[in-house]
C-alpha positions in Angstrom: 0.0 0.0 0.0 1.3 3.4 -0.9 1.3 6.5 1.3 -0.9 8.9 -0.6 -1.8 12.5 -0.2 -5.3 13.5 -1.2 -6.2 17.1 -1.6 -10.0 17.8 -1.3 -11.1 21.4 -2.0 -14.4 23.2 -1.6 -15.3 26.7 -2.6 -16.0 29.1 0.3 -19.5 29.6 -1.1 -21.3 26.5 0.2 -21.9 23.8 -2.5 -24.9 21.6 -2.2 -25.6 18.3 -4.0 -28.1 15.4 -4.0 -26.6 12.0 -3.1 -28.8 8.9 -2.8 -31.9 10.8 -1.7 -30.1 13.5 0.4 -31.4 16.7 -1.3 -31.1 20.4 -0.8 -34.4 21.8 0.5 -36.2 24.7 -1.1 -36.1 28.0 0.8 -39.7 27.5 1.9 -38.9 24.0 3.2 -35.7 25.2 4.9 -37.6 27.9 6.8 -40.0 25.3 8.2 -37.5 22.6 8.7 -34.9 22.0 11.5 -31.6 23.9 11.4 -29.3 22.6 8.7 -25.6 21.8 8.7 -23.3 20.5 5.9 -21.3 17.3 5.7 -18.7 15.9 3.3 -17.8 12.2 3.6 -14.3 11.2 2.7 -12.8 7.6 2.4 -9.1 7.5 3.1 -8.9 4.2 5.0 -6.0 2.2 3.3 -7.0 -1.3 2.2 -10.7 -0.8 2.8 -13.0 -1.6 -0.2 -15.7 0.6 -1.6 -18.3 1.2 1.1 -21.9 2.0 1.6 -22.9 4.3 4.5 -26.3 4.0 6.2 -27.7 6.7 8.5 -29.9 6.1 11.5 -30.8 2.5 10.6 -32.3 3.4 7.2 -33.0 0.5 4.8 -31.1 2.2 1.9 -27.6 3.7 2.0 -27.3 7.4 2.2 -24.0 7.1 0.3 -23.2 4.3 -2.1 -19.9 2.8 -3.4 -17.6 5.4 -1.9 -14.1 4.4 -3.0 -10.8 4.9 -1.3 -9.5 8.4 -2.1 -12.9 9.8 -2.9 -15.4 12.1 -1.3 -19.0 13.0 -1.6 -20.1 16.5 -2.5 -21.2 18.7 0.4 -24.5 17.4 1.7 -27.2 19.3 3.5 -28.5 17.5 6.6 -30.5 18.4 9.7 -28.3 19.6 12.5 -28.2 16.7 14.9 -26.3 13.5 15.8 -26.5 10.6 13.4 -25.8 6.9 13.8 -23.7 5.6 10.9 -23.2 2.0 9.8 -20.5 1.2 7.3 -20.9 -1.8 5.0 -19.0 -3.2 2.1 -20.5 -1.8 -1.1 -23.3 -4.0 -2.3 -23.9 -5.8 0.9 -27.6 -5.9 2.0 -28.8 -3.6 4.8 -29.2 -6.7 6.9 -25.5 -7.7 6.7 -23.3 -7.0 9.7 -21.6 -3.6 9.4 -17.9 -3.3 9.2 -18.1 -0.4 11.6 -20.7 1.5 13.5 -20.4 4.8 15.2 -21.9 8.3 15.2 -21.2 11.8 14.0 -22.7 15.2 14.7 -23.8 17.9 12.3 -23.6 21.4 13.6 -26.0 24.1 12.4 -24.6 26.3 9.6 -21.2 24.5 9.8 -19.3 22.3 7.4 -18.0 19.0 8.8 -15.7 16.5 7.2 -16.6 13.0 8.2 -13.6 10.9 7.4 -13.1 7.1 7.2 -9.5 6.3 8.4 -7.5 3.4 9.8 -7.2 -0.3 8.9 -10.2 -2.6 8.8 -9.8 -5.6 11.2 -7.4 -3.8 13.6 -8.6 -3.1 17.1 -5.8 -0.8 18.3 -5.6 3.0 17.8 -4.8 2.4 14.1 -8.0 0.5 13.5 -10.8 1.6 11.1 -12.9 4.4 12.5 -14.9 7.5 11.6 -13.3 10.9 12.5 -14.9 14.3 12.1 -13.4 17.7 11.7 -15.1 21.1 11.3 -13.9 23.1 8.3 -13.9 26.9 8.3 -15.5 28.1 5.1 -15.9 31.8 6.0 -15.0 34.1 3.2 -11.3 34.5 2.5 -9.3 36.4 -0.1 -6.6 33.7 0.2 -6.5 29.9 -0.1 -7.1 28.0 3.2 -5.3 24.7 3.9 -5.8 22.0 6.4 -3.6 18.9 6.7 -4.9 15.6 8.1 -2.6 12.7 9.1 -4.4 9.5 8.1 -1.5 7.1 7.6 -2.0 4.4 10.3 1.6 3.2 10.6 3.4 6.5 9.9 5.0 8.3 12.9 4.0 11.8 13.9 5.1 14.0 11.0 6.1 17.6 10.4 4.7 19.2 7.2 6.7 22.0 5.6 5.6 24.1 2.7 2.2 25.5 2.0 1.7 26.8 5.5 4.7 25.3 7.2 5.6 24.7 10.8 3.0 22.0 11.2 4.8 20.0 13.9 4.3 16.6 15.3 1.0 15.9 13.5 -0.2 12.5 14.8 -2.4 9.9 13.1 -6.0 10.9 13.2 -5.3 14.5 13.9 -6.0 17.5 11.6 -3.9 20.7 11.7 -5.4 24.1 12.3 -6.0 26.0 9.1 -3.4 28.1 7.2 -4.5 31.0 5.0 -2.0 31.3 2.2 -1.5 33.5 -0.8 -3.0 31.8 -3.9 -0.3 30.1 -6.0 1.8 26.9 -6.3 3.1 25.1 -3.3 5.0 22.0 -2.6 4.4 20.0 0.7 7.2 18.2 2.3 6.3 15.5 4.9 9.1 14.6 7.3 9.4 12.3 10.3 10.3 15.1 12.6 12.8 17.9 13.4 15.9 15.6 13.1 14.9 14.3 9.7 17.5 14.7 7.0 15.1 14.0 4.1 11.5 14.2 3.3 9.2 11.1 3.5 7.0 12.6 0.9 7.2 15.4 -1.5 4.0 16.5 -3.1 3.5 19.3 -5.6 3.3 21.8 -6.9 -0.3 22.1 -5.7 -2.2 25.0 -7.2 -4.1 26.7 -4.4 -6.8 29.1 -5.6 -8.2 32.2 -3.9 -11.5 31.6 -2.1 -11.0 27.8 -1.8 -10.6 25.7 1.3 -8.3 22.6 0.9 -7.9 19.6 3.1 -4.7 17.7 2.4 -4.9 14.1 3.7 -1.7 12.1 4.2 -2.8 8.5 4.0 -1.7 5.0 3.0 1.0 2.8 4.6 4.6 3.8 4.7 6.1 0.8 2.8 6.0 2.8 -0.5 5.8 6.6 -0.6 3.9 7.8 -3.6 2.0 11.1 -3.8 -1.5 11.2 -5.2 -3.1 14.7 -5.5 -6.6 15.7 -6.6 -9.0 18.5 -6.3 -12.4 16.9 -5.5 -14.6 20.0 -5.8 -12.8 22.2 -8.4 -14.6 25.4 -9.1 -13.7 28.8 -10.4 -12.9 31.3 -7.7 -14.4 34.7 -7.7 -12.3 37.5 -9.1 -10.4 39.1 -6.2 -9.5 42.8 -6.1 -6.5 42.7 -3.9 -5.5 46.3 -4.0 -6.9 47.0 -0.6 -5.5 43.8 0.9 -1.8 44.2 0.3 1.2 45.7 2.0 4.9 46.2 0.9 8.1 45.1 2.6 11.8 45.4 2.0 14.1 43.0 3.8 17.5 44.0 5.0 20.2 41.6 6.4 21.8 43.5 9.2 22.8 40.6 11.5 26.4 40.1 12.7 28.4 37.0 12.0 25.7 35.5 9.7 26.4 34.7 6.1 24.1 34.9 3.2 20.6 33.6 4.0 17.4 32.3 2.3 14.2 33.7 3.7 10.9 31.7 3.4 7.4 33.0 4.0 4.7 30.7 5.3 6.7 27.6 4.7 6.6 28.0 0.9 8.9 25.4 -0.9 10.9 28.2 -2.5 12.5 31.2 -0.7 10.8 34.6 -1.1 14.4 36.0 -0.9 17.4 33.9 -1.8 21.1 34.4 -1.0 20.6 37.7 0.8 24.1 38.8 1.9 25.0 40.6 5.1 24.6 44.3 4.6 22.3 43.9 1.7 18.6 44.4 1.1 16.1 43.3 -1.4 16.4 45.2 -4.7 12.8 46.4 -4.6 9.6 46.3 -2.6 7.9 43.0 -2.2 4.1 43.1 -2.3 2.3 40.7 0.0 -1.3 40.0 0.9 -2.1 41.6 4.3 -2.0 39.1 7.2 0.3 37.2 9.5 3.3 35.4 8.1 5.7 32.8 9.5 9.3 33.8 8.5 12.0 31.1 8.4 15.6 31.9 7.8 18.1 29.3 6.7 21.7 29.6 5.5 21.7 30.1 1.8 21.3 26.9 -0.1 20.2 24.8 2.9 17.4 22.3 2.0 13.9 23.2 3.2 13.6 20.1 5.3 16.4 21.3 7.6 15.4 23.2 10.6 15.6 27.0 10.1 18.3 28.9 11.9 15.6 31.3 12.9 11.8 31.4 12.9 9.6 34.4 13.7 6.4 36.2 12.8 5.7 39.1 10.5 2.4 41.0 10.3 1.7 42.8 7.1 -1.0 45.5 7.4 -3.1 46.7 4.4 -1.7 49.6 2.4 1.5 49.6 4.5 5.2 49.8 3.9 7.7 48.2 6.3 11.4 47.7 6.4 12.0 44.3 7.8 15.5 44.0 9.4 17.4 40.9 10.5 19.5 42.1 13.4 21.5 40.9 16.4 23.7 37.9 16.7 23.0 34.2 16.3 24.0 32.6 19.6 25.1 35.9 21.1 23.9 39.1 22.6 21.9 41.0 21.5 20.0 37.9 20.2 19.2 37.5 16.6 15.8 38.9 15.8 13.6 40.0 13.0 11.9 43.4 13.4 9.6 45.4 11.1 9.6 49.1 11.0 6.7 50.9 9.4 7.5 53.9 7.1 5.4 56.5 5.4 6.4 56.6 1.7 4.0 59.4 0.8 5.4 62.6 -0.6 6.6 64.9 2.3 5.5 68.5 2.8 6.4 70.9 0.0 10.1 71.6 -0.1 11.0 68.9 2.4 12.4 65.3 2.5 11.6 62.7 5.0 14.3 60.8 6.9 14.1 57.6 8.9 16.9 56.0 10.9 17.0 52.4 12.2 19.6 51.4 14.8 20.6 47.8 13.9 24.2 48.0 15.1 24.7 45.0 17.4 26.8 45.8 20.5 26.8 49.5 19.4 25.7 51.6 22.4 23.0 54.2 22.5 24.1 57.0 20.2 23.5 60.6 19.4 22.9 61.0 15.7 24.2 64.3 14.3 23.5 65.9 10.9 26.1 68.5 9.9 27.2 68.6 13.5 23.8 69.1 15.0 22.1 66.4 17.2 18.9 65.4 15.4 18.3 62.0 17.2 19.5 61.9 20.8 20.1 58.7 22.8 19.3 56.4 19.9 19.0 52.7 21.1 19.6 49.4 19.3 16.4 48.0 17.8 14.6 51.3 17.6 13.9 53.8 14.9 12.5 57.3 14.2 8.9 56.2 14.1 7.4 59.4 12.7 10.3 60.2 10.4 12.1 63.6 10.3 11.1 66.3 7.9 14.4 67.8 6.7 15.5 70.4 4.2 17.1 69.2 0.9 20.8 69.5 0.5 24.1 67.8 1.4 24.4 66.1 4.8 27.2 64.5 6.8 25.5 62.2 9.3 27.5 60.7 12.2 26.8 58.6 15.3 28.7 58.9 18.6 28.1 57.4 22.0 25.3 59.3 23.7 26.6 62.5 25.4 29.9 62.5 23.6 31.4 64.0 20.5 33.9 61.3 19.7 34.9 58.7 18.5 32.6 58.5 15.5 31.0 55.1 15.4 29.2 55.4 12.1 29.4 58.0 9.4 27.4 58.6 6.2 27.8 61.3 3.6 24.6 62.2 1.8 26.1 64.4 -1.0 26.7 64.3 -4.7 29.9 62.3 -4.4 28.4 59.4 -2.5 24.7 58.6 -2.2 23.6 61.9 -3.7 22.3 64.9 -1.9 18.9 64.8 -0.1 16.2 65.9 -2.6 12.9 67.5 -1.8 10.0 65.0 -2.1 12.0 61.9 -1.4 12.0 59.5 1.5 15.3 58.2 2.9 15.7 55.3 5.2 19.1 54.9 6.8 19.9 51.6 8.6 23.1 51.3 10.7 24.2 47.7 11.0 27.2 45.7 12.1 29.2 45.4 15.4 30.9 47.9 17.6 33.5 49.9 15.6 32.3 48.2 12.4 29.0 49.8 12.0 28.0 50.5 8.4 25.1 52.4 7.0 22.6 51.1 4.4 20.5 53.7 2.6 17.1 53.0 1.0 15.7 55.8 -1.1 12.0 56.2 -2.2 11.8 58.7 -5.0 8.5 60.6 -5.3 8.0 62.4 -8.6 
């Protein structure tokens, strides 16, 4: 038996279907009837034959000939608890069932009722019916669940397409992950110390507005992926303009070589081979939301543990400079910080200046522009949150320990011979990174015409 991964998807807009006498009521009927809920029945029990499912002792099956790796459409049922008897397809209603149990249908909710396990076994890997509620509230993204249904597989980690799904055990479904629509590859591993993936599946094309349940099933003797979209439908057109934010990522950490940066466990890095002291070439546009950020040494396989894992929140219509700063294994500790900046055009005749202190082991400093203190007592990990409105022209910017005039710890010339003079209408973001006595500036310029 092969370990398989089934992907079952449903559009967020509820889909109704008639299966063996289970019909969608008319609006008038629904108003008079009991509250309704919705159910999808999935067969992923390895080695089990096609099955018929009987509800509440009925003489005819509610679902007939449900094969391994298949699911019903979403069925509309009264919201209550049902007794279910599972028989081999074609057996009479009087035959002894292979399995008997119950499941509950919640009003206005979608529930997956899933056949898992091995027929004939009586331990925790034996055949049984499990149920999981699926969140189908409207989303501008693609929503992904992962269910571990391989009876003899160990607890697994799942990377890619949502990532950081850790120690997922047989019979357990992960919490949902809302992901940007696109192509993803899932890597199933045997845990944190794994040196290779048990299963690689993809690319999976995840569509906006869809909810996907990825089921890892089969036995582990042979690992073969099998992927399908059971309820394919065309997603509504999404206008994402009001749902995106922009980031630039800067590598300002000390003693850390080039890195790959992954967002939400995608199989490919969002930023590859980012060298110390460098930033992304341009702004990266992302859907607004919460992101898991994983940082690995450049070229490290995705199934290796990241050197760092953190969170990033992208707000709609925002711009953030995301800085890796600090030291791996040292003080100040390696961290990832986001600094919001206003890229709109400054007041007439002015430029806007931001400063970010990412100099590990560099003390609090006074920042001077042409000899005058403009940012006093500037501490590591902080920035000029509101930005400074400054006149255009040439500037020499220096940083010295707070309350002193020397030695100069960092120096930057904003003039025609170096970065260019400060111009009215532009936004300048200066990031000081590095270690004590080796602090170097990085300048990001946003030109506003």
